[in-house]
PDB file of N, H, CA, C and O in Angstrom:
ATOM      1  N   ASP A   1      47.545  24.316  43.013  1.00  0.00           N
ATOM      2  CA  ASP A   1      47.372  24.881  44.353  1.00  0.00           C
ATOM      3  C   ASP A   1      47.007  26.406  44.216  1.00  0.00           C
ATOM      4  O   ASP A   1      47.454  27.155  43.347  1.00  0.00           O
ATOM      5  N   PRO A   2      46.028  26.779  45.320  1.00  0.00           N
ATOM      6  CA  PRO A   2      45.796  28.344  45.236  1.00  0.00           C
ATOM      7  C   PRO A   2      47.008  28.945  45.550  1.00  0.00           C
ATOM      8  O   PRO A   2      47.930  28.278  46.020  1.00  0.00           O
ATOM      9  N   PRO A   3      47.107  30.232  45.322  1.00  0.00           N
ATOM     10  CA  PRO A   3      48.392  31.028  45.782  1.00  0.00           C
ATOM     11  C   PRO A   3      48.502  31.145  47.298  1.00  0.00           C
ATOM     12  O   PRO A   3      47.543  31.315  48.051  1.00  0.00           O
ATOM     13  N   ALA A   4      49.760  31.036  47.656  1.00  0.00           N
ATOM     14  H   ALA A   4      50.539  30.898  47.045  1.00  0.00           H
ATOM     15  CA  ALA A   4      50.003  31.066  49.064  1.00  0.00           C
ATOM     16  C   ALA A   4      49.595  32.333  49.738  1.00  0.00           C
ATOM     17  O   ALA A   4      49.107  32.311  50.868  1.00  0.00           O
ATOM     18  N   TYR A   5      49.786  33.458  49.058  1.00  0.00           N
ATOM     19  H   TYR A   5      50.182  33.476  48.140  1.00  0.00           H
ATOM     20  CA  TYR A   5      49.384  34.763  49.540  1.00  0.00           C
ATOM     21  C   TYR A   5      48.467  35.476  48.627  1.00  0.00           C
ATOM     22  O   TYR A   5      48.883  35.742  47.499  1.00  0.00           O
ATOM     23  N   ALA A   6      47.322  35.802  48.956  1.00  0.00           N
ATOM     24  H   ALA A   6      46.984  35.586  49.872  1.00  0.00           H
ATOM     25  CA  ALA A   6      46.404  36.401  48.140  1.00  0.00           C
ATOM     26  C   ALA A   6      45.891  37.677  48.673  1.00  0.00           C
ATOM     27  O   ALA A   6      45.622  37.827  49.864  1.00  0.00           O
ATOM     28  N   ASN A   7      45.773  38.501  47.867  1.00  0.00           N
ATOM     29  H   ASN A   7      45.991  38.379  46.899  1.00  0.00           H
ATOM     30  CA  ASN A   7      45.248  39.951  48.320  1.00  0.00           C
ATOM     31  C   ASN A   7      43.658  40.060  48.222  1.00  0.00           C
ATOM     32  O   ASN A   7      43.070  40.908  47.551  1.00  0.00           O
ATOM     33  N   GLY A   8      43.061  39.077  48.990  1.00  0.00           N
ATOM     34  H   GLY A   8      43.539  38.388  49.535  1.00  0.00           H
ATOM     35  CA  GLY A   8      41.623  38.985  48.863  1.00  0.00           C
ATOM     36  C   GLY A   8      41.187  37.697  48.172  1.00  0.00           C
ATOM     37  O   GLY A   8      42.079  37.091  47.578  1.00  0.00           O
ATOM     38  N   PRO A   9      40.088  37.237  48.158  1.00  0.00           N
ATOM     39  CA  PRO A   9      39.520  36.161  47.732  1.00  0.00           C
ATOM     40  C   PRO A   9      39.770  35.760  46.139  1.00  0.00           C
ATOM     41  O   PRO A   9      39.425  36.530  45.243  1.00  0.00           O
ATOM     42  N   VAL A  10      40.259  34.770  45.932  1.00  0.00           N
ATOM     43  H   VAL A  10      40.538  34.144  46.660  1.00  0.00           H
ATOM     44  CA  VAL A  10      40.496  34.372  44.370  1.00  0.00           C
ATOM     45  C   VAL A  10      39.165  34.138  43.657  1.00  0.00           C
ATOM     46  O   VAL A  10      38.359  33.261  43.969  1.00  0.00           O
ATOM     47  N   GLN A  11      39.013  35.106  42.568  1.00  0.00           N
ATOM     48  H   GLN A  11      39.668  35.818  42.315  1.00  0.00           H
ATOM     49  CA  GLN A  11      37.769  34.804  41.730  1.00  0.00           C
ATOM     50  C   GLN A  11      37.915  33.728  40.587  1.00  0.00           C
ATOM     51  O   GLN A  11      36.996  33.038  40.144  1.00  0.00           O
ATOM     52  N   GLY A  12      39.140  33.708  40.216  1.00  0.00           N
ATOM     53  H   GLY A  12      39.887  34.267  40.576  1.00  0.00           H
ATOM     54  CA  GLY A  12      39.373  32.624  39.052  1.00  0.00           C
ATOM     55  C   GLY A  12      40.897  32.463  38.688  1.00  0.00           C
ATOM     56  O   GLY A  12      41.796  32.986  39.347  1.00  0.00           O
ATOM     57  N   TYR A  13      41.057  31.830  37.777  1.00  0.00           N
ATOM     58  H   TYR A  13      40.327  31.405  37.241  1.00  0.00           H
ATOM     59  CA  TYR A  13      42.455  31.625  37.212  1.00  0.00           C
ATOM     60  C   TYR A  13      42.462  31.801  35.752  1.00  0.00           C
ATOM     61  O   TYR A  13      41.459  31.692  35.046  1.00  0.00           O
ATOM     62  N   ARG A  14      43.713  32.097  35.314  1.00  0.00           N
ATOM     63  H   ARG A  14      44.527  32.186  35.888  1.00  0.00           H
ATOM     64  CA  ARG A  14      43.956  32.163  33.798  1.00  0.00           C
ATOM     65  C   ARG A  14      45.029  31.227  33.498  1.00  0.00           C
ATOM     66  O   ARG A  14      46.026  31.163  34.218  1.00  0.00           O
ATOM     67  N   LEU A  15      44.862  30.449  32.399  1.00  0.00           N
ATOM     68  H   LEU A  15      44.052  30.501  31.814  1.00  0.00           H
ATOM     69  CA  LEU A  15      45.766  29.542  31.865  1.00  0.00           C
ATOM     70  C   LEU A  15      46.289  29.977  30.547  1.00  0.00           C
ATOM     71  O   LEU A  15      45.542  30.014  29.569  1.00  0.00           O
ATOM     72  N   PHE A  16      47.619  30.327  30.474  1.00  0.00           N
ATOM     73  H   PHE A  16      48.226  30.297  31.268  1.00  0.00           H
ATOM     74  CA  PHE A  16      48.236  30.604  29.180  1.00  0.00           C
ATOM     75  C   PHE A  16      48.818  29.540  28.563  1.00  0.00           C
ATOM     76  O   PHE A  16      49.551  28.806  29.227  1.00  0.00           O
ATOM     77  N   CYS A  17      48.600  29.304  27.280  1.00  0.00           N
ATOM     78  H   CYS A  17      48.005  29.900  26.741  1.00  0.00           H
ATOM     79  CA  CYS A  17      49.069  28.073  26.566  1.00  0.00           C
ATOM     80  C   CYS A  17      49.859  28.538  25.290  1.00  0.00           C
ATOM     81  O   CYS A  17      49.219  29.038  24.365  1.00  0.00           O
ATOM     82  N   THR A  18      51.103  28.408  25.208  1.00  0.00           N
ATOM     83  H   THR A  18      51.623  28.002  25.959  1.00  0.00           H
ATOM     84  CA  THR A  18      51.837  28.899  24.097  1.00  0.00           C
ATOM     85  C   THR A  18      52.343  27.672  23.261  1.00  0.00           C
ATOM     86  O   THR A  18      52.923  26.760  23.850  1.00  0.00           O
ATOM     87  N   GLU A  19      52.147  27.623  21.945  1.00  0.00           N
ATOM     88  H   GLU A  19      51.675  28.364  21.466  1.00  0.00           H
ATOM     89  CA  GLU A  19      52.735  26.630  21.084  1.00  0.00           C
ATOM     90  C   GLU A  19      54.184  27.132  20.860  1.00  0.00           C
ATOM     91  O   GLU A  19      54.398  28.141  20.189  1.00  0.00           O
ATOM     92  N   THR A  20      55.186  26.398  21.442  1.00  0.00           N
ATOM     93  H   THR A  20      55.012  25.578  21.987  1.00  0.00           H
ATOM     94  CA  THR A  20      56.586  27.030  21.454  1.00  0.00           C
ATOM     95  C   THR A  20      57.043  27.221  20.127  1.00  0.00           C
ATOM     96  O   THR A  20      57.722  28.238  19.982  1.00  0.00           O
ATOM     97  N   ALA A  21      56.843  26.463  19.027  1.00  0.00           N
ATOM     98  H   ALA A  21      56.291  25.637  19.145  1.00  0.00           H
ATOM     99  CA  ALA A  21      57.370  26.646  17.819  1.00  0.00           C
ATOM    100  C   ALA A  21      56.875  27.793  16.940  1.00  0.00           C
ATOM    101  O   ALA A  21      57.591  28.275  16.062  1.00  0.00           O
ATOM    102  N   THR A  22      55.576  28.241  17.205  1.00  0.00           N
ATOM    103  H   THR A  22      54.995  27.849  17.918  1.00  0.00           H
ATOM    104  CA  THR A  22      54.981  29.277  16.532  1.00  0.00           C
ATOM    105  C   THR A  22      54.796  30.561  17.447  1.00  0.00           C
ATOM    106  O   THR A  22      54.534  31.648  16.930  1.00  0.00           O
ATOM    107  N   GLY A  23      54.914  30.435  18.591  1.00  0.00           N
ATOM    108  H   GLY A  23      55.126  29.553  19.011  1.00  0.00           H
ATOM    109  CA  GLY A  23      54.858  31.444  19.531  1.00  0.00           C
ATOM    110  C   GLY A  23      53.408  31.889  19.736  1.00  0.00           C
ATOM    111  O   GLY A  23      53.144  32.827  20.488  1.00  0.00           O
ATOM    112  N   ARG A  24      52.410  31.171  19.023  1.00  0.00           N
ATOM    113  H   ARG A  24      52.624  30.409  18.413  1.00  0.00           H
ATOM    114  CA  ARG A  24      50.998  31.410  19.205  1.00  0.00           C
ATOM    115  C   ARG A  24      50.481  31.108  20.693  1.00  0.00           C
ATOM    116  O   ARG A  24      50.581  29.989  21.198  1.00  0.00           O
ATOM    117  N   GLU A  25      49.934  32.181  21.326  1.00  0.00           N
ATOM    118  H   GLU A  25      49.852  33.089  20.915  1.00  0.00           H
ATOM    119  CA  GLU A  25      49.394  32.054  22.698  1.00  0.00           C
ATOM    120  C   GLU A  25      47.921  32.187  22.651  1.00  0.00           C
ATOM    121  O   GLU A  25      47.299  32.879  21.844  1.00  0.00           O
ATOM    122  N   GLN A  26      47.377  31.388  23.684  1.00  0.00           N
ATOM    123  H   GLN A  26      47.881  30.826  24.340  1.00  0.00           H
ATOM    124  CA  GLN A  26      45.997  31.539  23.820  1.00  0.00           C
ATOM    125  C   GLN A  26      45.799  31.526  25.329  1.00  0.00           C
ATOM    126  O   GLN A  26      46.649  30.951  26.009  1.00  0.00           O
ATOM    127  N   HIS A  27      44.795  32.085  25.893  1.00  0.00           N
ATOM    128  H   HIS A  27      44.105  32.552  25.341  1.00  0.00           H
ATOM    129  CA  HIS A  27      44.449  31.844  27.305  1.00  0.00           C
ATOM    130  C   HIS A  27      43.095  31.574  27.549  1.00  0.00           C
ATOM    131  O   HIS A  27      42.220  31.948  26.767  1.00  0.00           O
ATOM    132  N   VAL A  28      42.829  30.865  28.719  1.00  0.00           N
ATOM    133  H   VAL A  28      43.539  30.561  29.354  1.00  0.00           H
ATOM    134  CA  VAL A  28      41.352  30.333  29.115  1.00  0.00           C
ATOM    135  C   VAL A  28      41.225  30.752  30.407  1.00  0.00           C
ATOM    136  O   VAL A  28      42.187  30.680  31.172  1.00  0.00           O
ATOM    137  N   GLU A  29      39.982  31.255  30.814  1.00  0.00           N
ATOM    138  H   GLU A  29      39.200  31.313  30.193  1.00  0.00           H
ATOM    139  CA  GLU A  29      39.468  31.572  32.186  1.00  0.00           C
ATOM    140  C   GLU A  29      39.098  30.143  32.780  1.00  0.00           C
ATOM    141  O   GLU A  29      38.406  29.338  32.157  1.00  0.00           O
ATOM    142  N   VAL A  30      39.578  29.926  33.934  1.00  0.00           N
ATOM    143  H   VAL A  30      40.140  30.579  34.441  1.00  0.00           H
ATOM    144  CA  VAL A  30      39.221  28.710  34.616  1.00  0.00           C
ATOM    145  C   VAL A  30      38.894  29.055  36.079  1.00  0.00           C
ATOM    146  O   VAL A  30      39.518  29.840  36.793  1.00  0.00           O
ATOM    147  N   ASP A  31      37.734  28.281  36.425  1.00  0.00           N
ATOM    148  H   ASP A  31      37.227  27.643  35.846  1.00  0.00           H
ATOM    149  CA  ASP A  31      36.981  28.547  37.590  1.00  0.00           C
ATOM    150  C   ASP A  31      37.639  27.760  38.844  1.00  0.00           C
ATOM    151  O   ASP A  31      37.808  28.295  39.939  1.00  0.00           O
ATOM    152  N   GLY A  32      37.964  26.510  38.564  1.00  0.00           N
ATOM    153  H   GLY A  32      37.827  26.075  37.675  1.00  0.00           H
ATOM    154  CA  GLY A  32      38.374  25.564  39.518  1.00  0.00           C
ATOM    155  C   GLY A  32      39.934  25.523  39.525  1.00  0.00           C
ATOM    156  O   GLY A  32      40.604  26.414  39.002  1.00  0.00           O
ATOM    157  N   LEU A  33      40.458  24.463  40.132  1.00  0.00           N
ATOM    158  H   LEU A  33      39.914  23.740  40.557  1.00  0.00           H
ATOM    159  CA  LEU A  33      41.851  24.189  40.317  1.00  0.00           C
ATOM    160  C   LEU A  33      42.326  23.042  39.340  1.00  0.00           C
ATOM    161  O   LEU A  33      43.382  22.425  39.482  1.00  0.00           O
ATOM    162  N   SER A  34      41.418  22.840  38.341  1.00  0.00           N
ATOM    163  H   SER A  34      40.560  23.342  38.226  1.00  0.00           H
ATOM    164  CA  SER A  34      41.845  21.827  37.304  1.00  0.00           C
ATOM    165  C   SER A  34      41.163  22.250  36.036  1.00  0.00           C
ATOM    166  O   SER A  34      40.113  22.891  36.046  1.00  0.00           O
ATOM    167  N   TYR A  35      41.842  21.842  34.846  1.00  0.00           N
ATOM    168  H   TYR A  35      42.696  21.321  34.838  1.00  0.00           H
ATOM    169  CA  TYR A  35      41.249  22.103  33.588  1.00  0.00           C
ATOM    170  C   TYR A  35      41.932  21.189  32.532  1.00  0.00           C
ATOM    171  O   TYR A  35      43.138  20.947  32.565  1.00  0.00           O
ATOM    172  N   ARG A  36      41.070  20.692  31.582  1.00  0.00           N
ATOM    173  H   ARG A  36      40.090  20.889  31.555  1.00  0.00           H
ATOM    174  CA  ARG A  36      41.592  19.742  30.578  1.00  0.00           C
ATOM    175  C   ARG A  36      41.707  20.543  29.179  1.00  0.00           C
ATOM    176  O   ARG A  36      40.740  21.043  28.606  1.00  0.00           O
ATOM    177  N   LEU A  37      42.973  20.584  28.744  1.00  0.00           N
ATOM    178  H   LEU A  37      43.759  20.178  29.210  1.00  0.00           H
ATOM    179  CA  LEU A  37      43.232  21.238  27.555  1.00  0.00           C
ATOM    180  C   LEU A  37      42.838  20.079  26.505  1.00  0.00           C
ATOM    181  O   LEU A  37      43.199  18.912  26.654  1.00  0.00           O
ATOM    182  N   GLU A  38      42.079  20.521  25.457  1.00  0.00           N
ATOM    183  H   GLU A  38      41.785  21.470  25.336  1.00  0.00           H
ATOM    184  CA  GLU A  38      41.836  19.773  24.315  1.00  0.00           C
ATOM    185  C   GLU A  38      42.151  20.381  23.020  1.00  0.00           C
ATOM    186  O   GLU A  38      42.290  21.604  23.007  1.00  0.00           O
ATOM    187  N   GLY A  39      42.282  19.745  21.961  1.00  0.00           N
ATOM    188  H   GLY A  39      42.170  18.752  21.971  1.00  0.00           H
ATOM    189  CA  GLY A  39      42.561  20.168  20.516  1.00  0.00           C
ATOM    190  C   GLY A  39      43.819  20.625  20.374  1.00  0.00           C
ATOM    191  O   GLY A  39      44.053  21.528  19.571  1.00  0.00           O
ATOM    192  N   LEU A  40      44.909  20.000  21.220  1.00  0.00           N
ATOM    193  H   LEU A  40      44.719  19.266  21.873  1.00  0.00           H
ATOM    194  CA  LEU A  40      46.355  20.283  21.038  1.00  0.00           C
ATOM    195  C   LEU A  40      46.848  19.426  19.853  1.00  0.00           C
ATOM    196  O   LEU A  40      46.239  18.398  19.558  1.00  0.00           O
ATOM    197  N   LYS A  41      47.913  19.817  19.184  1.00  0.00           N
ATOM    198  H   LYS A  41      48.408  20.652  19.424  1.00  0.00           H
ATOM    199  CA  LYS A  41      48.511  19.148  18.109  1.00  0.00           C
ATOM    200  C   LYS A  41      49.341  17.982  18.659  1.00  0.00           C
ATOM    201  O   LYS A  41      49.846  18.053  19.780  1.00  0.00           O
ATOM    202  N   LYS A  42      49.486  16.880  17.849  1.00  0.00           N
ATOM    203  H   LYS A  42      49.076  16.822  16.939  1.00  0.00           H
ATOM    204  CA  LYS A  42      50.263  15.758  18.238  1.00  0.00           C
ATOM    205  C   LYS A  42      51.825  16.063  18.296  1.00  0.00           C
ATOM    206  O   LYS A  42      52.245  16.862  17.459  1.00  0.00           O
ATOM    207  N   PHE A  43      52.606  15.586  19.074  1.00  0.00           N
ATOM    208  H   PHE A  43      52.266  14.936  19.754  1.00  0.00           H
ATOM    209  CA  PHE A  43      54.097  15.723  19.183  1.00  0.00           C
ATOM    210  C   PHE A  43      54.511  17.166  18.987  1.00  0.00           C
ATOM    211  O   PHE A  43      55.373  17.522  18.184  1.00  0.00           O
ATOM    212  N   THR A  44      53.762  18.044  19.862  1.00  0.00           N
ATOM    213  H   THR A  44      53.062  17.755  20.514  1.00  0.00           H
ATOM    214  CA  THR A  44      53.989  19.435  19.860  1.00  0.00           C
ATOM    215  C   THR A  44      54.289  19.941  21.151  1.00  0.00           C
ATOM    216  O   THR A  44      53.570  19.647  22.106  1.00  0.00           O
ATOM    217  N   GLU A  45      55.394  20.755  21.285  1.00  0.00           N
ATOM    218  H   GLU A  45      55.978  20.994  20.509  1.00  0.00           H
ATOM    219  CA  GLU A  45      55.823  21.455  22.556  1.00  0.00           C
ATOM    220  C   GLU A  45      54.870  22.671  22.795  1.00  0.00           C
ATOM    221  O   GLU A  45      54.505  23.440  21.906  1.00  0.00           O
ATOM    222  N   TYR A  46      54.506  22.747  24.143  1.00  0.00           N
ATOM    223  H   TYR A  46      54.803  22.122  24.865  1.00  0.00           H
ATOM    224  CA  TYR A  46      53.682  23.821  24.556  1.00  0.00           C
ATOM    225  C   TYR A  46      54.308  24.100  25.831  1.00  0.00           C
ATOM    226  O   TYR A  46      54.877  23.276  26.547  1.00  0.00           O
ATOM    227  N   THR A  47      54.115  25.616  26.098  1.00  0.00           N
ATOM    228  H   THR A  47      53.652  26.285  25.516  1.00  0.00           H
ATOM    229  CA  THR A  47      54.627  26.091  27.341  1.00  0.00           C
ATOM    230  C   THR A  47      53.258  26.764  28.071  1.00  0.00           C
ATOM    231  O   THR A  47      52.438  27.491  27.511  1.00  0.00           O
ATOM    232  N   LEU A  48      53.242  26.332  29.433  1.00  0.00           N
ATOM    233  H   LEU A  48      53.908  25.741  29.888  1.00  0.00           H
ATOM    234  CA  LEU A  48      52.064  26.747  30.113  1.00  0.00           C
ATOM    235  C   LEU A  48      52.513  27.495  31.292  1.00  0.00           C
ATOM    236  O   LEU A  48      53.539  27.250  31.926  1.00  0.00           O
ATOM    237  N   ARG A  49      51.539  28.567  31.574  1.00  0.00           N
ATOM    238  H   ARG A  49      50.705  28.766  31.058  1.00  0.00           H
ATOM    239  CA  ARG A  49      51.715  29.335  32.950  1.00  0.00           C
ATOM    240  C   ARG A  49      50.251  29.658  33.357  1.00  0.00           C
ATOM    241  O   ARG A  49      49.299  29.639  32.576  1.00  0.00           O
ATOM    242  N   PHE A  50      50.191  29.972  34.740  1.00  0.00           N
ATOM    243  H   PHE A  50      50.964  29.988  35.375  1.00  0.00           H
ATOM    244  CA  PHE A  50      48.974  30.149  35.314  1.00  0.00           C
ATOM    245  C   PHE A  50      49.053  31.369  36.160  1.00  0.00           C
ATOM    246  O   PHE A  50      50.134  31.784  36.576  1.00  0.00           O
ATOM    247  N   LEU A  51      47.921  31.947  36.418  1.00  0.00           N
ATOM    248  H   LEU A  51      47.043  31.610  36.080  1.00  0.00           H
ATOM    249  CA  LEU A  51      47.954  33.141  37.342  1.00  0.00           C
ATOM    250  C   LEU A  51      46.571  33.191  37.943  1.00  0.00           C
ATOM    251  O   LEU A  51      45.613  32.761  37.300  1.00  0.00           O
ATOM    252  N   ALA A  52      46.436  33.677  39.101  1.00  0.00           N
ATOM    253  H   ALA A  52      47.214  34.026  39.623  1.00  0.00           H
ATOM    254  CA  ALA A  52      45.151  33.873  39.936  1.00  0.00           C
ATOM    255  C   ALA A  52      44.727  35.218  39.744  1.00  0.00           C
ATOM    256  O   ALA A  52      45.571  36.105  39.610  1.00  0.00           O
ATOM    257  N   TYR A  53      43.391  35.485  39.714  1.00  0.00           N
ATOM    258  H   TYR A  53      42.706  34.765  39.823  1.00  0.00           H
ATOM    259  CA  TYR A  53      43.046  37.038  39.908  1.00  0.00           C
ATOM    260  C   TYR A  53      41.899  37.113  40.746  1.00  0.00           C
ATOM    261  O   TYR A  53      41.218  36.114  40.979  1.00  0.00           O
ATOM    262  N   ASN A  54      41.638  38.263  41.223  1.00  0.00           N
ATOM    263  H   ASN A  54      42.191  39.075  41.034  1.00  0.00           H
ATOM    264  CA  ASN A  54      40.573  38.788  42.126  1.00  0.00           C
ATOM    265  C   ASN A  54      40.212  40.046  41.756  1.00  0.00           C
ATOM    266  O   ASN A  54      40.679  40.535  40.727  1.00  0.00           O
ATOM    267  N   ARG A  55      39.361  40.709  42.524  1.00  0.00           N
ATOM    268  H   ARG A  55      38.981  40.312  43.360  1.00  0.00           H
ATOM    269  CA  ARG A  55      38.717  41.988  42.251  1.00  0.00           C
ATOM    270  C   ARG A  55      39.886  43.178  42.105  1.00  0.00           C
ATOM    271  O   ARG A  55      39.631  44.247  41.551  1.00  0.00           O
ATOM    272  N   TYR A  56      40.979  42.916  42.575  1.00  0.00           N
ATOM    273  H   TYR A  56      41.186  42.047  43.025  1.00  0.00           H
ATOM    274  CA  TYR A  56      42.000  43.775  42.550  1.00  0.00           C
ATOM    275  C   TYR A  56      42.860  43.567  41.261  1.00  0.00           C
ATOM    276  O   TYR A  56      43.779  44.356  41.043  1.00  0.00           O
ATOM    277  N   GLY A  57      42.620  42.607  40.452  1.00  0.00           N
ATOM    278  H   GLY A  57      41.873  41.966  40.629  1.00  0.00           H
ATOM    279  CA  GLY A  57      43.362  42.294  39.285  1.00  0.00           C
ATOM    280  C   GLY A  57      44.203  40.996  39.283  1.00  0.00           C
ATOM    281  O   GLY A  57      44.035  40.177  40.187  1.00  0.00           O
ATOM    282  N   PRO A  58      45.072  40.790  38.332  1.00  0.00           N
ATOM    283  CA  PRO A  58      45.766  39.538  38.337  1.00  0.00           C
ATOM    284  C   PRO A  58      47.060  39.576  39.217  1.00  0.00           C
ATOM    285  O   PRO A  58      47.713  40.594  39.446  1.00  0.00           O
ATOM    286  N   GLY A  59      47.321  38.380  39.654  1.00  0.00           N
ATOM    287  H   GLY A  59      46.790  37.553  39.468  1.00  0.00           H
ATOM    288  CA  GLY A  59      48.441  38.126  40.544  1.00  0.00           C
ATOM    289  C   GLY A  59      49.764  37.824  39.589  1.00  0.00           C
ATOM    290  O   GLY A  59      49.803  37.969  38.367  1.00  0.00           O
ATOM    291  N   VAL A  60      50.805  37.381  40.421  1.00  0.00           N
ATOM    292  H   VAL A  60      50.774  37.263  41.414  1.00  0.00           H
ATOM    293  CA  VAL A  60      51.972  37.235  39.563  1.00  0.00           C
ATOM    294  C   VAL A  60      51.740  35.658  38.865  1.00  0.00           C
ATOM    295  O   VAL A  60      51.047  34.847  39.479  1.00  0.00           O
ATOM    296  N   SER A  61      52.253  35.358  37.789  1.00  0.00           N
ATOM    297  H   SER A  61      52.816  36.017  37.291  1.00  0.00           H
ATOM    298  CA  SER A  61      52.151  34.179  37.131  1.00  0.00           C
ATOM    299  C   SER A  61      53.161  33.226  37.612  1.00  0.00           C
ATOM    300  O   SER A  61      54.213  33.614  38.121  1.00  0.00           O
ATOM    301  N   THR A  62      52.848  31.923  37.452  1.00  0.00           N
ATOM    302  H   THR A  62      51.994  31.608  37.039  1.00  0.00           H
ATOM    303  CA  THR A  62      53.774  30.896  37.761  1.00  0.00           C
ATOM    304  C   THR A  62      55.040  30.834  36.784  1.00  0.00           C
ATOM    305  O   THR A  62      55.092  31.513  35.759  1.00  0.00           O
ATOM    306  N   GLU A  63      55.971  30.035  37.157  1.00  0.00           N
ATOM    307  H   GLU A  63      55.928  29.484  37.990  1.00  0.00           H
ATOM    308  CA  GLU A  63      57.138  29.859  36.276  1.00  0.00           C
ATOM    309  C   GLU A  63      56.469  28.980  35.057  1.00  0.00           C
ATOM    310  O   GLU A  63      55.524  28.206  35.216  1.00  0.00           O
ATOM    311  N   ASP A  64      57.129  29.241  33.822  1.00  0.00           N
ATOM    312  H   ASP A  64      57.896  29.869  33.693  1.00  0.00           H
ATOM    313  CA  ASP A  64      56.730  28.236  32.747  1.00  0.00           C
ATOM    314  C   ASP A  64      56.858  26.760  33.022  1.00  0.00           C
ATOM    315  O   ASP A  64      57.786  26.258  33.656  1.00  0.00           O
ATOM    316  N   VAL A  65      55.886  26.138  32.513  1.00  0.00           N
ATOM    317  H   VAL A  65      55.131  26.546  31.999  1.00  0.00           H
ATOM    318  CA  VAL A  65      56.024  24.751  32.519  1.00  0.00           C
ATOM    319  C   VAL A  65      55.950  24.228  30.996  1.00  0.00           C
ATOM    320  O   VAL A  65      54.973  24.476  30.289  1.00  0.00           O
ATOM    321  N   THR A  66      57.068  23.480  30.543  1.00  0.00           N
ATOM    322  H   THR A  66      57.861  23.279  31.117  1.00  0.00           H
ATOM    323  CA  THR A  66      57.015  23.157  29.267  1.00  0.00           C
ATOM    324  C   THR A  66      56.678  21.630  29.062  1.00  0.00           C
ATOM    325  O   THR A  66      57.314  20.790  29.699  1.00  0.00           O
ATOM    326  N   VAL A  67      55.738  21.282  28.229  1.00  0.00           N
ATOM    327  H   VAL A  67      55.221  21.964  27.712  1.00  0.00           H
ATOM    328  CA  VAL A  67      55.270  19.859  27.983  1.00  0.00           C
ATOM    329  C   VAL A  67      55.134  19.526  26.414  1.00  0.00           C
ATOM    330  O   VAL A  67      54.858  20.383  25.574  1.00  0.00           O
ATOM    331  N   THR A  68      55.342  18.299  26.160  1.00  0.00           N
ATOM    332  H   THR A  68      55.566  17.604  26.843  1.00  0.00           H
ATOM    333  CA  THR A  68      55.169  17.911  24.721  1.00  0.00           C
ATOM    334  C   THR A  68      54.052  16.938  24.737  1.00  0.00           C
ATOM    335  O   THR A  68      53.972  16.121  25.654  1.00  0.00           O
ATOM    336  N   THR A  69      53.150  16.978  23.735  1.00  0.00           N
ATOM    337  H   THR A  69      53.216  17.641  22.990  1.00  0.00           H
ATOM    338  CA  THR A  69      52.029  16.127  23.472  1.00  0.00           C
ATOM    339  C   THR A  69      52.553  14.795  23.034  1.00  0.00           C
ATOM    340  O   THR A  69      53.704  14.699  22.607  1.00  0.00           O
ATOM    341  N   LEU A  70      51.812  13.838  23.117  1.00  0.00           N
ATOM    342  H   LEU A  70      50.877  13.915  23.464  1.00  0.00           H
ATOM    343  CA  LEU A  70      51.969  12.480  22.610  1.00  0.00           C
ATOM    344  C   LEU A  70      51.248  12.282  21.385  1.00  0.00           C
ATOM    345  O   LEU A  70      50.668  13.274  20.942  1.00  0.00           O
ATOM    346  N   SER A  71      51.162  11.182  20.733  1.00  0.00           N
ATOM    347  H   SER A  71      51.633  10.377  21.093  1.00  0.00           H
ATOM    348  CA  SER A  71      50.493  10.857  19.665  1.00  0.00           C
ATOM    349  C   SER A  71      48.954  10.877  19.714  1.00  0.00           C
ATOM    350  O   SER A  71      48.324  11.296  18.743  1.00  0.00           O
ATOM    351  N   ASP A  72      48.354  10.447  20.791  1.00  0.00           N
ATOM    352  H   ASP A  72      48.865  10.107  21.580  1.00  0.00           H
ATOM    353  CA  ASP A  72      46.953  10.632  21.026  1.00  0.00           C
ATOM    354  C   ASP A  72      46.693  10.932  22.439  1.00  0.00           C
ATOM    355  O   ASP A  72      45.540  11.122  22.828  1.00  0.00           O
TER     356      ASP A  72
END
């Protein structure tokens, strides 16, 4: 969902994905409210967090969400 309180119109979102075991983090710029992560490793734990940004800069990120991928 979009942020409840925004300091101006949201221009986009950033998705941060961290492979928990290695600490390797990558981020993706996302235009809409959904995004499909691809190329993840099987049976691997990832931590995800999101933030919205606008012309004034990034907002506060969400709480971490931890997920584990399945076999396929």
